VEXDRENLO-401776 format. One record per residue: residue in one letter; x, y, z of N, C-alpha, C, O, CB in turn. Coordinates in Angstrom, 1 decimal, decimal comma. Each point is the difference from the previous one (the first is absolute). Glycine has a CB too. Layout:
A | X | Y | Z | X | Y | Z | X | Y | Z | X | Y | Z | X | Y | Z
...
END
This chain:
M | 177,7 | 53,4 | 143,2 | -0,3 | 0,4 | -1,2 | -1,3 | 0,4 | -0,1 | -1,0 | -0,5 | 0,4 | 2,6 | -0,7 | -1,3
R | -1,4 | 2,4 | 0,1 | -1,5 | 0,7 | -0,3 | -0,5 | -0,4 | -1,3 | 0,6 | 0,0 | -1,0 | 0,0 | 2,1 | 2,3
Q | -2,0 | -2,4 | -1,1 | -0,6 | -0,1 | -1,5 | -0,3 | 1,3 | -0,5 | -0,4 | 0,9 | 0,7 | -0,5 | -3,0 | -0,3
S | 1,1 | 2,1 | -1,6 | -0,5 | 1,1 | -0,9 | -1,6 | 0,1 | -0,1 | -0,7 | -1,1 | -0,1 | 2,9 | 0,8 | -1,3
V | -2,8 | 1,5 | 1,4 | -1,4 | 0,0 | -0,1 | 0,0 | 0,9 | -1,6 | 0,6 | 1,1 | -0,3 | -1,5 | -1,1 | 3,5
P | 0,0 | -0,7 | -3,8 | -0,1 | 0,5 | -1,4 | -0,7 | 1,2 | 0,1 | -0,8 | 0,2 | 0,9 | 0,7 | -2,5 | -2,0
K | 0,4 | 3,4 | 0,2 | -0,5 | 1,3 | 0,0 | -1,4 | 0,1 | -0,2 | -0,6 | 1,0 | 0,4 | 2,7 | -0,3 | -1,1
S | -2,9 | -1,7 | 0,0 | -1,3 | 0,1 | -0,2 | -0,8 | -0,8 | 1,4 | -1,2 | -0,4 | -0,1 | 1,6 | 0,5 | -2,9
A | 0,1 | -0,2 | 3,7 | -0,6 | -0,7 | 1,3 | -1,3 | 0,7 | 0,6 | -1,0 | -0,6 | 0,3 | 3,4 | -0,2 | 0,2
G | -2,2 | 2,1 | -0,4 | -0,9 | 0,8 | 0,6 | -1,0 | 0,7 | -1,0 | -0,8 | 0,7 | 0,5 | 2,4 | -0,5 | 1,1
S | -1,5 | -0,4 | -3,0 | -0,6 | 0,8 | -0,8 | -1,4 | -0,8 | -0,2 | -1,0 | 0,6 | -0,5 | 3,2 | 0,5 | -0,6
T | -2,4 | -2,3 | 1,3 | -1,3 | -0,6 | -0,1 | -1,0 | 0,3 | 1,0 | -1,2 | -0,1 | -0,2 | 2,2 | -1,7 | -0,8
L | -0,5 | 2,3 | 2,3 | -0,8 | 0,5 | 1,0 | -0,5 | 1,4 | -0,4 | -1,1 | 0,4 | 0,2 | 2,3 | -1,7 | 1,5
I | -0,2 | 2,1 | -2,3 | -0,4 | 1,4 | -0,2 | -1,0 | -0,1 | -1,2 | -1,0 | 0,7 | 0,1 | 3,4 | 0,4 | 0,8
E | -2,3 | -1,8 | -2,0 | -1,0 | -0,4 | -1,1 | -1,2 | -0,4 | 0,6 | -1,0 | 0,4 | -0,6 | 2,7 | -1,0 | -0,8
V | -1,8 | 0,0 | 2,4 | -1,2 | -0,5 | 0,4 | -0,8 | 1,2 | 0,9 | -1,2 | 0,2 | 0,1 | 2,3 | -2,7 | -0,1
L | -0,2 | 3,1 | 0,6 | -0,7 | 1,1 | 0,5 | -0,5 | 1,2 | -0,6 | -1,0 | 0,7 | 0,5 | 2,2 | -1,5 | 0,9
L | -0,6 | 1,2 | -2,5 | -0,4 | 0,8 | -1,2 | -1,1 | -0,4 | -0,7 | -0,9 | 0,9 | -0,3 | 3,1 | -0,5 | 0,1
V | -2,4 | -1,7 | 0,0 | -1,4 | -0,7 | -0,4 | -1,0 | 0,3 | 0,9 | -1,0 | 0,5 | -0,5 | 2,1 | -2,4 | -0,5
L | -1,1 | 1,7 | 2,1 | -0,8 | 0,2 | 1,0 | -0,6 | 1,4 | 0,2 | -1,2 | 0,3 | 0,2 | 2,4 | -2,1 | 0,7
V | 0,0 | 2,8 | -0,9 | -0,4 | 1,4 | -0,1 | -0,8 | 0,6 | -1,1 | -0,9 | 0,8 | 0,1 | 2,8 | -0,6 | 1,1
M | -1,3 | -0,9 | -2,4 | -1,0 | 0,4 | -1,1 | -1,4 | -0,7 | 0,0 | -0,9 | 0,6 | -0,6 | 2,9 | -0,2 | -0,8
L | -2,3 | -1,5 | 2,0 | -1,1 | -0,5 | 0,1 | -0,7 | 0,7 | 1,0 | -1,2 | 0,1 | -0,3 | 2,0 | -2,0 | -0,5
L | -0,4 | 2,2 | 1,7 | -0,8 | 0,8 | 1,2 | -0,4 | 1,5 | -0,7 | -1,0 | 0,5 | 0,2 | 2,6 | -1,7 | 2,1
A | -0,6 | 1,6 | -3,2 | -0,4 | 1,5 | -0,3 | -1,3 | -0,2 | -1,1 | -1,0 | 0,8 | 0,1 | 3,7 | 0,2 | 0,2
A | -2,6 | -2,1 | -1,2 | -0,8 | -0,3 | -1,0 | -1,5 | -0,3 | 0,7 | -1,1 | 0,4 | -0,4 | 3,4 | -1,5 | -1,1
A | -2,1 | 0,4 | 2,6 | -1,3 | -0,5 | 0,9 | -0,6 | 1,4 | 0,6 | -1,2 | 0,2 | 0,1 | 2,4 | -2,7 | 0,7
G | -0,4 | 3,4 | -0,4 | -0,3 | 1,3 | 0,6 | -0,9 | 0,7 | -1,0 | -1,2 | 0,3 | 0,1 | 3,5 | -0,1 | 1,2
A | -1,5 | 0,0 | -2,3 | -0,7 | 0,7 | -1,2 | -1,3 | -0,6 | -0,3 | -1,0 | 0,7 | -0,1 | 3,0 | -0,2 | -0,9
L | -2,1 | -1,8 | 0,8 | -1,3 | -0,5 | -0,3 | -1,3 | 0,3 | 0,9 | -1,1 | 0,2 | -0,4 | 2,6 | -1,9 | -0,7
I | -1,1 | 1,7 | 2,3 | -0,7 | 0,3 | 1,1 | -0,6 | 1,3 | 0,2 | -1,1 | 0,3 | 0,4 | 2,4 | -1,8 | 0,4
H | -0,2 | 2,3 | -1,4 | -0,3 | 1,5 | 0,0 | -0,9 | 0,2 | -1,2 | -0,9 | 0,9 | 0,0 | 3,2 | 0,0 | 1,1
F | -2,2 | -1,4 | -2,1 | -0,6 | 0,1 | -1,1 | -1,8 | -0,6 | 0,1 | -0,9 | 0,6 | -0,6 | 3,7 | -0,9 | -0,7
R | -2,8 | -0,8 | 2,1 | -1,3 | -0,6 | 0,2 | -0,7 | 1,0 | 1,0 | -1,2 | 0,3 | -0,2 | 2,1 | -2,8 | -0,1
I | -0,2 | 3,1 | 1,4 | -0,7 | 1,0 | 0,7 | -0,6 | 1,2 | -0,7 | -1,2 | 0,4 | 0,2 | 2,5 | -1,2 | 1,4
L | -0,3 | 1,3 | -2,5 | -0,5 | 1,1 | -1,0 | -1,3 | -0,3 | -0,7 | -1,0 | 0,8 | -0,1 | 3,4 | -0,3 | -0,3
M | -2,3 | -1,8 | -0,2 | -0,9 | -0,3 | -0,8 | -1,4 | -0,2 | 0,6 | -1,0 | 0,1 | -0,6 | 2,8 | -0,9 | -0,8
Q | -1,8 | 0,3 | 2,8 | -1,2 | 0,1 | 0,9 | -0,6 | 1,3 | 0,2 | -1,2 | 0,3 | -0,1 | 2,2 | -2,2 | 1,1
H | 0,1 | 2,8 | -0,7 | -0,6 | 1,3 | 0,2 | -0,8 | 0,6 | -1,5 | -1,1 | 0,5 | 0,0 | 3,4 | 0,0 | 1,9
Q | -1,8 | -0,8 | -2,7 | -0,4 | 0,5 | -1,5 | -1,3 | -0,7 | -0,4 | -0,9 | 0,5 | -0,7 | 3,3 | -0,1 | -0,1
Q | -2,5 | -1,4 | 1,4 | -1,1 | -1,0 | -0,4 | -1,3 | 0,9 | 1,0 | -1,1 | 0,3 | -0,5 | 2,8 | -3,0 | 0,1
V | -1,4 | 2,8 | 1,8 | -0,9 | 0,4 | 0,9 | -0,4 | 1,6 | -0,6 | -1,1 | 0,4 | 0,1 | 2,2 | -2,1 | 2,1
R | 0,0 | 2,6 | -2,7 | -0,6 | 1,2 | -0,6 | -0,9 | -0,1 | -1,0 | -1,0 | 0,7 | 0,0 | 2,9 | 0,2 | 0,5
L | -1,6 | -2,0 | -1,6 | -0,7 | -0,3 | -1,3 | -1,3 | -0,3 | 0,5 | -0,9 | 0,8 | -0,4 | 2,8 | -1,7 | -1,0
E | -2,2 | 0,0 | 2,3 | -1,3 | -0,4 | 0,7 | -0,8 | 1,3 | 0,4 | -1,1 | 0,3 | -0,4 | 2,1 | -2,6 | 1,3
L | -0,3 | 3,1 | 0,1 | -0,7 | 1,2 | 0,4 | -0,4 | 0,8 | -1,0 | -1,1 | 0,5 | 0,1 | 2,3 | -0,6 | 1,8
R | -0,5 | 0,5 | -3,1 | -0,1 | 0,7 | -1,0 | -1,4 | -0,6 | -0,9 | -0,8 | 0,7 | -0,5 | 3,5 | -0,1 | 0,8
A | -2,7 | -1,8 | -0,4 | -1,1 | -0,8 | -0,9 | -1,3 | 0,2 | 1,1 | -1,1 | 0,3 | -0,5 | 2,9 | -2,5 | -1,0
A | -1,7 | 2,1 | 2,9 | -1,3 | 0,2 | 0,7 | -0,4 | 1,4 | -0,2 | -1,1 | 0,3 | -0,3 | 1,6 | -2,2 | 2,0
A | 0,5 | 2,8 | -1,4 | -0,3 | 1,5 | -0,2 | -0,8 | 0,2 | -1,3 | -0,9 | 0,9 | -0,1 | 3,0 | -0,1 | 1,4
M | -1,7 | -1,6 | -2,3 | -0,6 | 0,6 | -1,3 | -1,3 | -0,7 | -0,1 | -0,8 | 0,5 | -0,7 | 3,1 | -0,1 | -0,4
R | -2,6 | -1,6 | 1,7 | -1,4 | -0,5 | 0,2 | -0,8 | 0,9 | 0,7 | -1,2 | 0,2 | -0,4 | 2,0 | -2,4 | 0,3
L | -0,4 | 2,6 | 1,1 | -0,7 | 0,9 | 1,0 | -0,5 | 1,3 | -0,9 | -1,2 | 0,3 | -0,2 | 2,7 | -1,0 | 2,5
L | -0,5 | 1,2 | -2,8 | -0,3 | 1,3 | -1,0 | -1,1 | -0,3 | -1,1 | -0,9 | 0,8 | -0,3 | 3,4 | 0,0 | 0,7
A | -2,3 | -1,9 | -1,1 | -0,8 | -0,2 | -1,2 | -1,5 | -0,3 | 0,8 | -1,0 | 0,5 | -0,6 | 3,1 | -1,5 | -1,2
S | -2,2 | 0,3 | 2,8 | -1,1 | -0,3 | 0,8 | -0,9 | 1,3 | 0,3 | -1,2 | 0,1 | -0,1 | 2,5 | -2,1 | 1,1
K | -0,4 | 3,1 | -0,6 | -0,7 | 1,3 | 0,5 | -0,3 | 0,7 | -1,4 | -1,0 | 0,7 | 0,0 | 2,3 | -0,3 | 2,4
L | -0,6 | -0,5 | -3,4 | -0,6 | 0,8 | -1,2 | -1,3 | -0,7 | -0,5 | -1,0 | 0,7 | -0,2 | 3,4 | 0,1 | -0,4
E | -2,3 | -2,2 | 0,6 | -1,2 | -0,7 | -0,5 | -1,2 | 0,5 | 0,9 | -1,0 | 0,3 | -0,5 | 2,4 | -2,3 | -0,3
D | -1,1 | 2,0 | 2,1 | -1,1 | 0,3 | 1,0 | -0,5 | 1,6 | -0,3 | -1,2 | 0,4 | 0,0 | 2,3 | -2,3 | 2,0
L | -0,2 | 2,6 | -2,1 | -0,5 | 1,5 | -0,3 | -0,9 | 0,2 | -1,4 | -0,9 | 0,8 | -0,1 | 3,2 | 0,0 | 1,3
Q | -1,8 | -1,6 | -2,2 | -0,5 | 0,0 | -1,2 | -1,6 | -0,7 | -0,1 | -0,9 | 0,2 | -0,8 | 3,6 | -0,1 | -0,1
A | -2,7 | -0,9 | 1,9 | -1,5 | -0,6 | 0,2 | -1,2 | 0,5 | 0,6 | -0,9 | -0,7 | 0,3 | 2,2 | -0,7 | -0,3
F | -1,1 | 2,7 | 0,1 | -1,1 | 0,7 | 0,5 | -1,4 | -0,3 | -0,9 | 0,0 | -0,2 | -1,2 | 1,8 | 2,1 | 2,2
S | -2,8 | -2,0 | -0,4 | -1,4 | -0,2 | -0,6 | -1,0 | 1,2 | 0,0 | -1,0 | 0,0 | -0,7 | 1,4 | -2,4 | 1,5
Q | -0,2 | 3,4 | 0,0 | -0,8 | 1,1 | 0,1 | 0,8 | 1,2 | 0,0 | 1,0 | 0,0 | 0,6 | -2,7 | -1,2 | 0,6
L | 1,2 | 2,0 | -1,9 | 0,8 | 1,5 | 0,0 | -0,3 | 0,7 | 1,1 | 0,9 | 0,7 | 0,5 | -0,8 | -0,4 | -2,8
R | -1,3 | -0,3 | 2,9 | -0,1 | 0,8 | 1,3 | -0,1 | -0,9 | 1,2 | 0,0 | -1,3 | -0,1 | -1,3 | 3,0 | -1,2
V | 1,4 | -1,0 | 2,6 | 0,3 | -0,8 | 1,1 | -1,1 | -1,0 | 0,2 | -1,2 | 0,4 | 0,1 | 2,6 | 1,5 | 0,9
S | -1,1 | -3,1 | -0,8 | -1,1 | -1,0 | 0,3 | 0,5 | -0,8 | 1,2 | 1,2 | -0,3 | 0,2 | -2,1 | 0,0 | -2,7
A | 0,0 | -0,1 | 3,3 | 0,3 | -0,7 | 1,4 | 0,4 | -1,3 | -0,3 | 0,8 | -0,4 | 0,7 | -2,4 | 1,5 | 0,6
T | 1,2 | -2,0 | -2,5 | 0,3 | -1,2 | 0,0 | 0,9 | -0,3 | -1,4 | 0,4 | -1,1 | -0,2 | -2,5 | 0,6 | 1,8
E | 2,2 | 1,4 | -2,4 | 0,9 | -0,2 | -1,3 | 1,3 | 0,9 | 0,1 | 0,0 | 1,1 | 0,6 | -2,2 | -1,7 | -2,0
T | 3,3 | 0,1 | 0,7 | 1,2 | 0,9 | 0,1 | -0,3 | 1,0 | -1,1 | -0,3 | -0,3 | -1,2 | 2,0 | -1,5 | 2,2
N | -1,4 | 2,9 | -0,6 | -0,1 | 1,3 | -1,0 | 1,1 | 1,2 | -0,3 | 1,0 | 0,2 | 0,6 | -3,2 | -0,5 | 0,2
Y | 1,8 | 0,8 | -2,0 | 1,1 | 0,7 | -0,4 | 0,2 | 1,4 | 1,0 | 1,1 | 0,4 | 0,2 | -1,5 | -1,5 | -2,7
Q | -0,7 | 1,5 | 2,9 | 0,1 | 1,3 | 0,6 | 0,8 | -0,4 | 1,4 | 0,7 | 0,8 | 0,6 | -3,2 | 0,4 | -1,8
S | 2,4 | -2,3 | 1,6 | 0,7 | -0,1 | 1,3 | 1,6 | -0,6 | 0,1 | 0,5 | -0,5 | 0,9 | -2,9 | 0,1 | -0,2
I | 3,0 | 0,7 | -1,9 | 1,3 | -0,5 | -0,2 | 0,8 | 1,4 | 0,0 | -0,2 | 0,9 | -0,8 | -0,4 | -3,2 | -0,6
R | 1,5 | 2,2 | 2,8 | 0,8 | 1,3 | 0,2 | 1,4 | -0,6 | 0,4 | 0,2 | -1,2 | -0,2 | -2,2 | 2,8 | 1,0
S | 2,8 | -1,0 | -0,2 | 1,4 | -0,4 | 0,4 | -0,3 | -0,9 | 1,1 | -0,5 | 0,4 | 1,0 | 2,0 | 1,8 | -1,7
N | -1,1 | -3,4 | 0,5 | 0,1 | -1,0 | 1,3 | -1,8 | -0,6 | 0,2 | -0,2 | -0,8 | 0,9 | 2,7 | 2,4 | 0,5
Q | -3,2 | -1,2 | -2,1 | -1,3 | -0,4 | 0,1 | -0,8 | -0,5 | -1,4 | 0,2 | 0,4 | -1,1 | 0,0 | 1,3 | 3,1
G | -1,0 | -2,4 | -1,7 | -0,7 | -0,7 | -1,1 | 0,4 | -1,3 | -0,6 | 1,2 | -0,4 | -0,1 | -1,6 | 2,6 | -0,2
G | -0,6 | -2,9 | -0,2 | 0,1 | -1,4 | -0,5 | -0,2 | -0,9 | 1,3 | -0,5 | 0,5 | 1,1 | 2,2 | 0,0 | -3,2
V | -1,3 | -1,8 | 2,1 | -0,3 | -0,9 | 0,9 | 1,3 | -0,1 | 0,9 | -0,1 | 0,1 | 1,2 | -1,7 | -1,3 | -2,8
M | 3,0 | 1,1 | 1,1 | 1,1 | 0,0 | 0,7 | 0,6 | 1,2 | 0,7 | 0,5 | 0,8 | -0,7 | -0,2 | -2,4 | -0,8
P | -0,3 | 1,7 | 2,8 | 0,4 | 1,0 | 0,7 | 1,6 | 0,3 | -0,1 | 0,8 | -0,9 | -0,3 | -2,8 | 0,3 | 1,6
A | 2,4 | 2,0 | -1,2 | 1,4 | 0,2 | -0,1 | 0,7 | -0,3 | 1,5 | -0,7 | 0,0 | 1,0 | 0,4 | 1,8 | -3,0
G | 1,4 | -2,0 | 2,0 | 0,9 | -0,5 | 1,2 | 0,8 | -1,3 | -0,1 | 0,5 | -0,3 | -1,1 | -2,2 | 1,4 | 2,3
R | 1,8 | -1,8 | -0,2 | 1,0 | -1,2 | 0,1 | -0,5 | -1,3 | -0,5 | -1,0 | -0,5 | 0,4 | 2,0 | 1,6 | 1,6
Y | -0,3 | -1,7 | -2,8 | -0,2 | -1,4 | -0,4 | 1,2 | -0,7 | 0,2 | 1,1 | 0,4 | -0,5 | -2,8 | 0,2 | -1,1
S | 1,5 | -1,8 | 2,2 | 1,1 | -1,0 | 0,2 | 0,2 | -0,8 | -1,1 | -1,0 | -0,5 | -0,6 | 0,5 | 0,5 | 2,8
E | 1,9 | -0,4 | -2,6 | 0,1 | -1,0 | -0,9 | 1,7 | -0,5 | 0,3 | 1,0 | 0,7 | 0,0 | -3,1 | 0,4 | -1,9
A | 2,0 | -2,5 | 2,2 | 1,4 | -0,5 | 0,2 | 0,6 | 0,7 | 0,9 | 1,1 | 0,4 | -0,2 | -1,0 | -1,1 | -1,8
S | -0,8 | 0,9 | 3,4 | 0,6 | 0,8 | 1,1 | 0,4 | 1,1 | -0,2 | 0,8 | 0,4 | 0,9 | -0,4 | -2,0 | -0,1
H | -0,6 | 2,3 | -1,8 | 0,3 | 1,3 | -0,3 | -1,5 | 0,8 | -0,1 | -1,2 | -0,5 | -0,2 | 3,8 | -0,1 | -1,1
D | -2,2 | 1,8 | 1,6 | -1,4 | 1,1 | -0,2 | -0,1 | 0,9 | -1,1 | 0,9 | 0,9 | -0,1 | -0,9 | -0,8 | 2,2
L | -0,8 | -0,2 | -3,0 | -0,2 | 0,7 | -1,2 | -1,0 | 1,1 | 0,5 | -1,0 | -0,3 | 0,7 | 1,4 | -1,7 | -2,4
E | 0,1 | 3,2 | 1,4 | -1,0 | 1,3 | 0,2 | -0,7 | 0,5 | -1,3 | 0,7 | 0,3 | -1,0 | 1,0 | 0,5 | 2,9
L | -3,0 | -0,7 | -1,9 | -0,9 | 0,2 | -1,3 | -0,5 | 1,5 | 0,2 | -0,8 | 0,2 | 0,9 | -0,2 | -2,9 | -1,1
H | 1,5 | 3,6 | -0,5 | -0,7 | 1,3 | 0,0 | -0,2 | 0,4 | -1,7 | 0,5 | -0,5 | -0,9 | 0,5 | 1,2 | 3,5
W | -2,0 | 0,4 | -2,6 | -0,2 | 0,4 | -1,3 | -0,5 | 1,4 | 0,0 | -0,8 | 0,4 | 0,8 | 0,5 | -2,6 | -1,5
R | 0,8 | 3,1 | -0,1 | -0,6 | 1,6 | -0,1 | -0,8 | 0,0 | -1,1 | 0,2 | -0,6 | -1,1 | 1,7 | 1,8 | 1,9
V | -2,9 | -0,5 | -0,4 | -0,9 | 0,4 | -1,2 | -0,2 | 1,5 | -0,4 | -0,5 | 0,9 | 0,8 | -0,7 | -3,0 | -0,1
T | 1,5 | 2,4 | -1,9 | -0,3 | 1,5 | -0,2 | -1,4 | 0,2 | -1,2 | -0,2 | -0,6 | -1,1 | 3,3 | 1,3 | 1,6
D | -3,8 | 0,0 | -0,1 | -1,2 | -0,1 | -0,7 | 0,2 | 1,1 | -1,2 | 0,7 | 1,0 | 0,0 | -2,3 | -1,7 | 2,2
L | 1,0 | 0,3 | -3,2 | 0,2 | 1,0 | -1,3 | -1,2 | 1,0 | 0,0 | -1,0 | -0,5 | 0,5 | 2,3 | -1,3 | -2,2
P | -1,3 | 2,8 | 1,2 | -1,3 | 0,9 | -0,2 | -1,0 | -0,6 | -0,6 | 0,1 | -0,8 | -0,9 | 1,2 | 2,5 | 0,7
A | -2,4 | -1,4 | 0,7 | -1,4 | -0,5 | -0,4 | -0,3 | 0,7 | -1,4 | 0,4 | 1,1 | -0,3 | -1,3 | -1,2 | 2,9
W | 0,0 | -0,9 | -3,4 | -0,4 | 0,3 | -1,2 | -1,0 | 1,1 | 0,2 | -0,5 | 0,1 | 1,2 | 1,1 | -2,5 | -2,2
P | -0,9 | 3,1 | 0,1 | -1,0 | 1,1 | 0,2 | -1,4 | -0,7 | 0,3 | -0,4 | -0,9 | -0,8 | 1,7 | 2,6 | -0,8
G | -1,9 | -1,3 | 2,7 | -1,5 | -0,4 | 0,1 | 0,1 | -1,3 | 1,0 | -1,1 | -0,3 | 0,7 | 0,1 | 1,2 | -3,3
W | 2,2 | -1,6 | 2,8 | 0,4 | -1,0 | 1,0 | 0,5 | 0,4 | 1,3 | 0,8 | 0,9 | 0,1 | -0,2 | -2,1 | -1,9
D | -1,2 | 0,5 | 2,9 | 0,7 | 0,6 | 1,3 | 0,8 | -1,2 | 0,4 | 0,1 | -0,2 | 1,2 | -2,0 | 1,9 | -0,3
L | 2,5 | -2,7 | -1,8 | 1,1 | -1,0 | 0,1 | 1,0 | 0,3 | -0,7 | -0,1 | 0,5 | -1,1 | -1,2 | -2,1 | 1,5
P | 2,4 | 1,2 | 0,2 | 1,5 | 0,3 | -0,8 | 0,0 | -0,7 | -1,4 | -0,5 | -1,2 | 0,0 | 2,0 | 1,4 | 2,3
A | -1,1 | 0,3 | -3,2 | 0,3 | -0,6 | -1,4 | 0,6 | -1,1 | 0,1 | -0,2 | -0,9 | -0,8 | 0,2 | 2,8 | -0,2
G | 1,0 | -2,0 | 2,0 | 0,9 | -1,2 | 0,0 | 0,8 | 0,3 | 1,3 | 0,3 | 1,1 | 0,4 | -0,2 | -1,6 | -3,0
K | 0,3 | -0,7 | 3,2 | 0,9 | -0,2 | 1,1 | 1,4 | -0,6 | -0,3 | 0,2 | -1,1 | -0,5 | -2,3 | 0,7 | 1,8
E | 3,2 | 1,3 | -1,0 | 1,4 | -0,7 | -0,3 | 0,3 | -0,6 | 1,4 | -0,2 | 0,7 | 1,0 | 1,2 | 1,1 | -3,0
V | -0,7 | -3,1 | 1,9 | 0,3 | -0,8 | 1,0 | 1,4 | -0,5 | 0,0 | 0,5 | -0,5 | -1,0 | -2,8 | -0,1 | 0,8
L | 3,1 | 0,9 | 1,3 | 1,3 | -0,6 | 0,0 | -0,1 | -0,9 | 1,3 | -0,4 | 0,5 | 1,1 | 1,8 | 1,5 | -2,3
V | -1,1 | -3,3 | 1,0 | 0,0 | -1,2 | 0,8 | 1,5 | -0,3 | 0,6 | 0,9 | -0,3 | -0,9 | -3,0 | -0,7 | -0,6
Q | 2,4 | 1,0 | 2,6 | 1,3 | -0,5 | 0,4 | 0,1 | -1,0 | 1,2 | -0,6 | 0,1 | 1,1 | 1,3 | 2,0 | -2,1
V | 0,0 | -2,8 | 0,6 | 0,4 | -1,2 | 1,1 | 1,4 | 0,0 | 0,5 | 0,8 | -0,3 | -0,8 | -2,3 | -1,1 | -0,4
E | 1,9 | 1,6 | 2,4 | 1,1 | 0,2 | 0,5 | 0,3 | -1,1 | 1,2 | -0,8 | -0,4 | 0,8 | 0,4 | 2,9 | -1,5
W | 1,7 | -2,8 | 0,7 | 0,6 | -1,2 | 1,0 | 1,3 | 0,3 | 0,4 | 0,7 | 0,7 | -0,7 | -1,9 | -2,4 | -0,3
L | 1,7 | 1,1 | 2,2 | 1,2 | 0,2 | 0,4 | 0,8 | -1,4 | -0,2 | -0,5 | -1,0 | 0,4 | -0,4 | 2,8 | 1,2
S | 2,1 | -1,8 | -2,3 | 0,7 | -1,1 | -0,4 | 1,4 | 0,2 | 0,4 | 0,6 | 1,0 | -0,5 | -2,2 | -1,5 | -1,3
D | 2,2 | -0,3 | 2,7 | 1,2 | 0,2 | 0,3 | 0,3 | 1,5 | 0,5 | 1,1 | 0,5 | -0,2 | -0,6 | -2,3 | -1,3
G | -1,2 | 2,3 | 2,1 | 0,2 | 1,3 | 0,6 | -0,2 | 1,2 | -0,9 | 0,3 | 1,2 | 0,3 | 1,3 | -2,5 | 1,3
E | -2,0 | 0,9 | -3,1 | -0,2 | 0,8 | -1,1 | -1,5 | 0,1 | -0,2 | -0,8 | -0,9 | 0,1 | 2,9 | 0,2 | -1,2
R | -2,4 | 2,1 | 0,9 | -1,8 | 0,2 | -0,4 | 0,1 | -0,2 | -1,4 | 0,9 | 0,5 | -0,6 | -1,9 | 1,4 | 2,3
L | 0,1 | -2,9 | -2,2 | -0,2 | -0,3 | -1,3 | -1,4 | 0,4 | -0,3 | -0,8 | 0,2 | 1,0 | 2,5 | -2,2 | -0,9
Q | -2,2 | 2,3 | -1,4 | -1,2 | 0,5 | -0,4 | -0,4 | -0,5 | -1,5 | 0,8 | 0,1 | -0,9 | -0,3 | 1,9 | 2,5
V | -1,6 | -2,4 | -1,9 | -0,5 | 0,1 | -1,3 | -1,3 | 1,1 | -0,2 | -0,6 | 0,5 | 1,0 | 1,5 | -3,0 | -1,1
Q | -1,1 | 2,7 | -1,0 | -1,1 | 1,0 | -0,1 | -0,5 | 0,0 | -1,6 | 0,7 | -0,3 | -1,0 | 0,3 | 1,9 | 3,0
Q | -2,3 | -1,4 | -2,1 | -0,4 | 0,0 | -1,3 | -1,3 | 1,1 | 0,1 | -0,8 | 0,1 | 1,0 | 1,6 | -2,9 | -1,6
A | -0,8 | 3,7 | -0,6 | -1,1 | 1,1 | -0,2 | -0,8 | -0,7 | -1,0 | 0,4 | -0,8 | -0,8 | 0,9 | 3,1 | 1,3
T | -2,7 | -1,7 | -0,3 | -1,2 | -0,3 | -0,8 | -0,8 | 1,3 | -0,1 | 0,1 | 1,0 | 0,7 | -0,1 | -3,4 | 0,1
L | -0,9 | 2,2 | -1,8 | -1,1 | 0,9 | 0,0 | -1,3 | -0,7 | 0,1 | -0,3 | -1,1 | -0,5 | 1,5 | 2,6 | -0,9
L | -1,7 | -0,7 | 2,3 | -1,6 | -0,9 | 0,2 | -1,0 | 1,1 | -0,6 | 0,0 | 1,2 | 0,3 | 0,4 | -2,8 | 2,2
L | -1,3 | 0,9 | -3,5 | -1,2 | 1,1 | -0,6 | -1,2 | -0,5 | 0,7 | 0,0 | -1,0 | 0,7 | 1,0 | 1,6 | -3,2
P | -2,1 | 0,2 | 2,3 | -1,2 | -0,3 | 0,5 | -0,8 | -0,8 | -0,8 | -1,0 | -0,5 | 0,4 | 1,1 | 2,3 | 0,8
L | 0,5 | -1,9 | -2,6 | -0,8 | -0,5 | -1,0 | 0,3 | -1,6 | -0,3 | 1,1 | -0,4 | -0,1 | -1,1 | 2,9 | -0,9
R | -1,0 | -3,3 | 0,9 | 0,4 | -1,3 | -0,2 | -0,9 | -0,5 | -1,5 | -1,1 | 0,4 | -0,3 | 1,5 | -0,8 | 3,3
L | 0,2 | -0,2 | -3,7 | -0,3 | -0,5 | -1,1 | -0,4 | -1,5 | 0,1 | 0,8 | -0,9 | -0,1 | 0,7 | 2,7 | -0,8
E | -2,7 | -2,0 | 1,0 | -0,6 | -1,3 | 0,5 | -0,5 | -0,8 | -1,5 | -0,7 | 0,5 | -0,9 | -0,2 | 0,5 | 3,6
P | 1,4 | -2,2 | -2,6 | -0,2 | -0,7 | -1,3 | -1,5 | -0,4 | -0,3 | -0,2 | -0,7 | -1,0 | 2,5 | -0,1 | 1,4
END
């Protein structure tokens, strides 16, 4: 005599397998999300480092103490594209990534009777490579040869 097998005998195994598949899919999605968040964190940290470098260079260019060329002091006259200030143009390392610092200077026409530019338009740029993509931040400023001393 044959014993009859209930119709629900194999359904428990199928239910367990479906739950396992759903758990694995959820775990995979969480791992993928975590990897994306790590990449985003690295990108944000690099952007913050680039902004700090850019701000430092702007302060460096604005901190000239002499108008004319001086061997010992930073000076207005020596500020040119990728020249001037204490910080040099070029590569700076941050968190195993390289940041490239450059700036362009456009001299404004001199005031009558002056041999110095009336101002210097400066565009400071910091570029870096992140996940194969070239990113940059930039800031423009105007440097004037006049200082208001308190």
